[in-house]
C-alpha positions as CSV (number, residue, x, y, z in Angstrom):
1,X,-149.0,-236.3,222.9
2,X,-151.1,-234.3,225.4
3,X,-148.4,-234.6,228.0
4,X,-145.8,-233.3,225.6
5,X,-148.1,-230.4,224.6
6,X,-148.5,-229.4,228.3
7,X,-144.8,-229.5,228.9
8,X,-144.1,-227.4,225.8
9,X,-146.6,-224.8,226.8
10,X,-145.1,-224.6,230.3
11,X,-141.6,-224.2,228.9
12,X,-142.8,-221.4,226.6
13,X,-144.7,-219.7,229.4
14,X,-141.6,-219.9,231.7
15,X,-139.4,-218.5,228.9
16,X,-141.8,-215.7,228.4
17,X,-141.8,-214.9,232.1
18,X,-138.0,-215.0,232.1
19,X,-137.7,-212.6,229.2
20,X,-140.3,-210.3,230.7
21,X,-138.6,-210.3,234.0
22,X,-135.1,-209.4,232.7
23,X,-135.7,-205.7,232.3
24,X,-137.2,-205.5,235.8
25,X,-134.1,-207.2,237.2
26,X,-131.8,-204.6,235.5
27,X,-134.0,-201.7,236.8
28,X,-133.9,-203.0,240.3
29,X,-130.1,-203.0,240.4
30,X,-128.9,-200.8,243.2
31,X,-126.0,-198.4,243.0
32,X,-124.2,-198.1,246.4
33,X,-122.5,-194.8,247.2
34,X,-120.7,-193.6,250.3
35,X,-120.2,-190.1,251.5
36,X,-117.1,-189.3,253.5
37,X,-117.6,-186.7,256.2
38,X,-115.6,-186.0,259.4
39,X,-115.7,-186.7,263.1
40,X,-119.1,-187.7,264.5
41,X,-119.2,-184.7,266.9
42,X,-118.7,-182.1,264.1
43,X,-121.0,-180.7,261.5
44,X,-119.7,-182.7,258.5
45,X,-121.0,-186.0,259.8
46,X,-124.6,-184.9,260.2
47,X,-124.3,-183.0,256.8
48,X,-123.5,-186.3,255.1
49,X,-126.4,-187.9,257.0
50,X,-128.8,-185.2,255.9
51,X,-127.9,-185.7,252.2
52,X,-128.2,-189.5,252.5
53,X,-131.5,-189.2,254.3
54,X,-133.0,-187.2,251.4
55,X,-131.5,-189.4,248.7
56,X,-132.5,-192.7,250.3
57,X,-136.2,-191.6,250.3
58,X,-136.1,-192.0,246.5
59,X,-134.1,-195.3,246.6
60,X,-136.7,-197.2,244.5
61,X,-136.9,-194.4,241.9
62,X,-133.2,-193.9,241.4
63,X,-131.8,-197.3,242.5
64,X,-129.3,-195.5,244.7
65,X,-128.4,-196.5,248.2
66,X,-126.5,-193.9,250.1
67,X,-124.4,-194.5,253.3
68,X,-122.2,-192.2,255.4
69,X,-118.7,-192.8,256.8
70,X,-117.0,-190.8,259.5
71,X,-113.5,-189.9,258.3
72,X,-110.5,-187.8,259.1
73,X,-112.0,-184.9,257.3
74,X,-111.3,-182.8,254.2
75,X,-107.8,-184.0,253.1
76,X,-108.8,-187.7,253.7
77,X,-112.0,-187.2,251.8
78,X,-110.4,-185.6,248.7
79,X,-107.8,-188.5,248.5
80,X,-110.4,-191.2,249.1
81,X,-112.7,-189.7,246.3
82,X,-109.7,-189.6,244.0
83,X,-108.8,-193.2,244.7
84,X,-112.4,-194.4,244.3
85,X,-112.7,-195.5,247.9
86,X,-115.5,-192.9,248.3
87,X,-118.0,-191.6,245.8
88,X,-118.6,-188.3,247.6
89,X,-117.0,-186.2,250.3
90,X,-117.6,-183.1,252.4
91,X,-114.5,-180.9,252.0
92,X,-113.6,-177.4,253.3
93,X,-113.5,-175.0,250.3
94,X,-109.9,-173.9,250.8
95,X,-108.9,-177.6,250.7
96,X,-110.9,-178.1,247.5
97,X,-109.0,-175.1,246.0
98,X,-105.6,-176.5,247.2
99,X,-106.3,-179.9,245.7
100,X,-107.3,-178.5,242.3
101,X,-104.1,-176.4,242.3
102,X,-101.8,-179.1,243.6
103,X,-100.6,-177.1,246.5
104,X,-100.4,-177.6,250.3
105,X,-101.1,-181.3,251.0
106,X,-101.1,-182.0,247.3
107,X,-97.8,-180.4,246.5
108,X,-96.2,-183.8,245.8
109,X,-99.2,-185.3,244.0
110,X,-99.9,-182.4,241.8
111,X,-103.3,-181.0,240.8
112,X,-106.2,-183.4,241.4
113,X,-107.6,-183.1,237.9
114,X,-110.5,-185.6,238.4
115,X,-111.9,-183.7,241.4
116,X,-115.4,-182.2,240.7
117,X,-117.6,-179.9,242.7
118,X,-121.3,-180.7,243.3
119,X,-122.4,-177.9,245.6
120,X,-121.4,-176.0,248.7
121,X,-123.2,-176.3,252.0
122,X,-122.9,-174.4,255.3
123,X,-120.4,-171.6,255.8
124,X,-117.7,-171.7,258.4
125,X,-117.5,-168.1,259.4
126,X,-114.5,-165.9,260.2
127,X,-115.8,-163.9,263.1
128,X,-114.4,-161.2,265.3
129,X,-115.7,-160.7,268.8
130,X,-114.8,-158.0,271.3
131,X,-115.7,-156.8,274.8
132,X,-118.3,-154.0,274.7
133,X,-116.2,-151.9,277.1
134,X,-113.2,-152.0,274.7
135,X,-115.0,-149.5,272.5
136,X,-114.3,-151.4,269.3
137,X,-117.0,-150.9,266.7
138,X,-115.2,-151.8,263.5
139,X,-112.1,-153.8,262.4
140,X,-110.2,-150.5,262.1
141,X,-110.8,-149.8,265.8
142,X,-108.5,-152.7,266.7
143,X,-105.5,-150.4,266.4
144,X,-103.8,-150.1,269.7
145,X,-105.8,-153.0,271.3
146,X,-105.0,-156.4,272.6
147,X,-106.2,-158.9,270.0
148,X,-105.8,-162.7,269.6
149,X,-105.4,-163.7,266.0
150,X,-105.0,-167.4,266.8
151,X,-102.2,-169.8,267.5
152,X,-99.3,-170.1,265.0
153,X,-100.1,-172.8,262.5
154,X,-103.9,-172.7,262.9
155,X,-106.2,-172.2,260.0
156,X,-108.1,-169.4,261.7
157,X,-104.9,-167.4,262.2
158,X,-104.5,-167.3,258.4
159,X,-108.1,-166.2,258.0
160,X,-107.7,-163.4,260.6
161,X,-104.5,-162.1,258.9
162,X,-106.3,-162.1,255.5
163,X,-109.2,-160.1,257.0
164,X,-106.8,-157.6,258.5
165,X,-104.7,-157.2,255.4
166,X,-107.8,-156.6,253.3
167,X,-108.6,-153.7,255.7
168,X,-105.1,-152.3,255.6
169,X,-104.1,-153.4,259.1
170,X,-100.7,-154.8,260.0
171,X,-101.0,-157.1,263.0
172,X,-97.3,-156.8,263.7
173,X,-97.4,-153.0,264.0
174,X,-101.0,-151.7,264.5
175,X,-102.0,-153.6,267.7
176,X,-100.7,-156.0,270.3
177,X,-101.2,-159.4,268.8
178,X,-101.7,-162.5,270.9
179,X,-101.3,-166.0,269.6
180,X,-103.9,-167.9,271.7
181,X,-105.5,-171.2,271.0
182,X,-109.2,-171.1,270.3
183,X,-110.2,-172.7,273.6
184,X,-108.3,-170.0,275.6
185,X,-109.9,-166.9,273.9
186,X,-113.4,-166.7,275.5
187,X,-111.9,-166.9,279.0
188,X,-109.2,-164.4,278.3
189,X,-111.8,-161.9,277.0
190,X,-114.0,-162.5,280.1
191,X,-110.9,-162.0,282.4
192,X,-110.0,-158.7,280.7
193,X,-106.7,-159.9,279.4
194,X,-107.5,-159.3,275.7
195,X,-110.0,-157.0,274.0
196,X,-110.9,-159.0,271.0
197,X,-110.4,-162.3,269.2
198,X,-110.8,-163.9,265.8
199,X,-112.1,-167.5,265.2
200,X,-113.4,-169.5,262.3
201,X,-116.1,-172.1,262.9
202,X,-119.6,-173.3,261.7
203,X,-122.5,-172.0,263.6
204,X,-124.0,-172.5,266.2
205,X,-120.8,-173.0,268.2
206,X,-120.1,-173.7,271.8
207,X,-117.1,-171.3,271.6
208,X,-119.3,-168.3,271.0
209,X,-121.9,-169.4,273.4
210,X,-119.2,-169.5,276.1
211,X,-117.8,-166.2,275.0
212,X,-121.1,-164.4,275.2
213,X,-122.4,-166.0,278.4
214,X,-120.1,-164.2,280.9
215,X,-120.4,-161.1,283.0
216,X,-118.3,-159.0,280.6
217,X,-120.6,-158.2,277.7
218,X,-119.3,-159.3,274.3
219,X,-120.4,-158.4,270.8
220,X,-119.6,-159.4,267.2
221,X,-117.8,-156.9,264.9
222,X,-118.7,-156.9,261.2
223,X,-115.8,-157.8,258.9
224,X,-116.2,-155.7,255.8
225,X,-114.1,-154.3,252.9
226,X,-113.2,-157.8,251.7
227,X,-113.9,-157.7,248.0
228,X,-110.2,-157.7,247.2
229,X,-109.8,-160.7,249.5
230,X,-112.6,-162.6,247.8
231,X,-111.1,-161.9,244.4
232,X,-107.7,-163.1,245.4
233,X,-108.8,-166.3,247.2
234,X,-111.8,-168.0,245.4
235,X,-112.4,-170.4,248.3
236,X,-113.7,-167.5,250.4
237,X,-117.3,-166.3,250.2
238,X,-119.4,-163.7,251.9
239,X,-121.4,-164.9,254.8
240,X,-123.6,-163.7,257.7
241,X,-123.5,-164.7,261.4
242,X,-127.0,-165.0,262.7
243,X,-127.4,-163.3,266.0
244,X,-130.4,-165.4,267.0
245,X,-128.0,-168.2,267.7
246,X,-126.3,-166.2,270.5
247,X,-128.8,-164.4,272.7
248,X,-126.1,-163.5,275.1
249,X,-124.3,-161.3,272.5
250,X,-124.8,-157.5,272.7
251,X,-125.8,-157.3,269.0
252,X,-129.3,-156.5,267.7
253,X,-128.9,-157.7,264.1
254,X,-127.0,-160.2,262.0
255,X,-123.3,-159.6,261.4
256,X,-121.8,-159.6,257.9
257,X,-118.5,-161.4,257.5
258,X,-116.9,-164.0,255.2
259,X,-115.6,-167.5,255.5
260,X,-114.9,-170.8,253.9
261,X,-117.6,-173.3,253.0
262,X,-118.2,-176.9,253.6
263,X,-118.4,-178.2,250.0
264,X,-119.7,-181.5,248.5
265,X,-117.3,-183.0,246.0
266,X,-117.0,-186.1,243.8
267,X,-115.0,-187.5,241.0
268,X,-115.5,-187.1,237.2
269,X,-115.6,-191.0,237.2
270,X,-118.9,-191.0,239.2
271,X,-121.7,-191.5,236.7
272,X,-123.7,-188.4,235.6
273,X,-127.1,-189.9,236.5
274,X,-126.0,-190.5,240.1
275,X,-124.7,-187.0,240.6
276,X,-127.8,-185.5,238.9
277,X,-130.1,-187.5,241.2
278,X,-128.4,-186.4,244.4
279,X,-128.2,-182.8,243.3
280,X,-131.8,-182.7,242.3
281,X,-133.1,-184.3,245.5
282,X,-131.2,-181.9,247.7
283,X,-132.3,-178.8,245.8
284,X,-135.9,-180.0,245.2
285,X,-136.2,-180.7,249.0
286,X,-134.3,-177.6,249.9
287,X,-136.6,-176.4,252.8
288,X,-136.6,-179.9,254.4
289,X,-132.8,-180.0,254.0
290,X,-132.3,-176.7,255.8
291,X,-134.3,-178.0,258.8
292,X,-131.9,-181.0,259.3
293,X,-129.2,-178.9,261.1
294,X,-129.0,-175.5,262.6
295,X,-125.9,-174.7,260.5
296,X,-128.0,-174.6,257.4
297,X,-130.4,-171.9,258.6
298,X,-128.9,-169.2,256.4
299,X,-128.5,-171.2,253.2
300,X,-129.9,-170.1,249.9
301,X,-129.9,-172.1,246.6
302,X,-127.7,-169.4,245.1
303,X,-125.2,-169.5,248.0
304,X,-124.8,-173.3,247.5
305,X,-123.1,-172.5,244.2
306,X,-120.5,-170.2,245.8
307,X,-117.1,-171.1,247.1
308,X,-116.5,-173.8,244.5
309,X,-113.1,-174.0,242.8
310,X,-113.1,-177.5,241.2
311,X,-115.1,-177.8,237.9
312,X,-118.8,-178.6,238.5
313,X,-119.6,-182.2,237.7
314,X,-121.7,-182.6,234.5
315,X,-124.5,-184.3,236.4
316,X,-124.9,-181.4,238.8
317,X,-124.5,-178.8,236.0
318,X,-127.3,-180.5,234.1
319,X,-129.7,-179.9,237.0
320,X,-128.5,-176.3,237.5
321,X,-129.1,-175.5,233.9
322,X,-132.6,-177.0,234.0
323,X,-133.7,-174.8,236.8
324,X,-131.8,-171.7,235.7
325,X,-129.2,-171.6,238.5
326,X,-126.5,-171.6,235.8
């Protein structure tokens, strides 16, 4: 009788432990998410790593384990997020726009209706540099000069033409246009074969360090009068090129311009609590996030909601409304 009592108590105690442990087991379940980025030498890969680093610090609190994958870039990331192979991706803002509209690479697939924006990150600026001795002080001064607008088919050529059109300049008539590849332009300016050149890139950039390090003094030219351009193309946003990154340039203050943005996207199918947690941690640790890469130096919380064309995910929107950003 005594033995049966002891066994019964043990069974009841074990059952109680099992029932008590069940909720803990559920809470300890980990949600695994992957961020698609780009090549490991670019800015997208460390951007994904920076986000993952911040989120993983709260792994026990949120039950989220974040990893980063090097990918082929924006188009791949959009398609992988849509198929469910990735939960998040870093995507250039013009590609986000094209995907939502079903144009360019998504012409055959149609609008990617499940694509959702979370936030934007660093800008990829459209910049114009010129030799100081060319006497160019504004974009209007390009008339009659030798200017490279980029090789045919390049993304930055389209950005340059957009900037020129917004300022009433016809590159086919108003100046001598060169169609050089980006890598050729710094040397051509230093050799005196062109007076100015456009290029689109995230900062800091080896391109501009090379261009401003030669004997021929080079400076950045502000790109202004672009409100009509921003209204026409929602994937563009105002930006600033920080002159502190290029001590060899003959400028004494930051240069206003515009550009596309690296944006962080997901799918409507990703749970709201997951997107909320990631958004909250990035914004609540904003100053620490900015320190993780030089390209983030000019970020503001407000600027991280610009350049988005896909609908904002409900999880991200929940946080933005809580803190008054929306």
